[in-house]
C-alpha positions in Angstrom: 9.4 17.9 21.3 13.0 18.0 22.3 15.5 18.9 19.6 17.2 15.8 18.1 20.8 15.6 19.2 22.9 13.0 17.4 25.4 10.9 19.4 28.9 12.3 19.2 32.0 10.2 18.7 32.8 10.8 22.4 29.3 9.4 23.3 29.9 6.3 21.2 33.4 5.7 22.7 32.0 6.1 26.3 29.1 3.8 25.4 31.5 1.1 24.5 33.0 1.1 28.0 30.1 2.2 30.2 27.1 -0.2 30.0 24.8 2.2 32.0 25.6 5.1 29.7 25.1 2.8 26.6 21.7 1.8 27.8 20.7 5.4 28.5 22.0 6.5 25.1 20.0 3.8 23.4 16.9 4.5 25.4 17.1 8.3 24.6 17.5 7.5 20.9 14.6 5.1 21.0 12.4 7.8 22.6 13.4 10.3 19.9 12.8 7.8 17.1 9.3 7.0 18.5 8.5 10.7 18.7 9.6 11.3 15.1 7.6 8.2 14.0 4.5 9.6 15.6 4.9 12.9 13.8 5.6 11.1 10.5 2.5 8.9 11.1 0.3 12.0 11.6 1.7 13.7 8.5 1.2 10.5 6.5 -2.4 10.3 7.6 -3.0 13.7 6.0 -1.0 13.0 2.8 -0.8 9.3 2.1 2.4 8.6 0.3 4.4 5.5 -0.6 7.6 7.2 0.7 5.9 8.1 4.0 4.6 4.5 4.5 8.1 3.1 3.7 9.7 5.5 6.2 7.2 4.5 8.9 7.9 0.8 8.3 11.7 1.3 8.3 11.4 3.4 11.5 9.3 0.8 13.2 11.8 -1.9 12.3 14.6 0.2 13.7 12.6 1.0 16.9 12.0 -2.7 17.4 15.7 -3.5 17.0 16.6 -0.8 19.4 14.1 -2.1 21.9 15.6 -5.6 21.5 19.1 -4.3 22.2 18.0 -2.4 25.3 16.2 -5.5 26.6 19.3 -7.7 25.9 21.5 -5.3 27.8 19.1 -5.2 30.7 19.0 -9.0 30.8 22.8 -9.2 30.8 23.0 -6.6 33.6 20.5 -8.6 35.7 22.4 -11.9 35.1 25.7 -10.3 36.2 24.3 -8.4 39.2 
C-alpha cells in the first residue's frame, strides 16, 4: 500500500481553482480511504470491537460522500463541456 500523504494547504488552494486537480485529489483520497477501510475490516474480523465497527461505518459514510462529490464534479464537467 502507498503511504498516506495528506493534502497540503497548497493542494487545497490549487483544488479551489483547478477542477481537474480537485477531482484527482478527491479520487486519490477516496482510493486511500478505501484501502484503509479494507485493512480495518480485516483487522476487525480478527478482533471484533465496537470501536472498529464504528470506524468502519464512519469510513464507509465518508467514502460514500467523497464518491458523491466526485460524481457531482464529473456531471458538472460534462454539462459544461
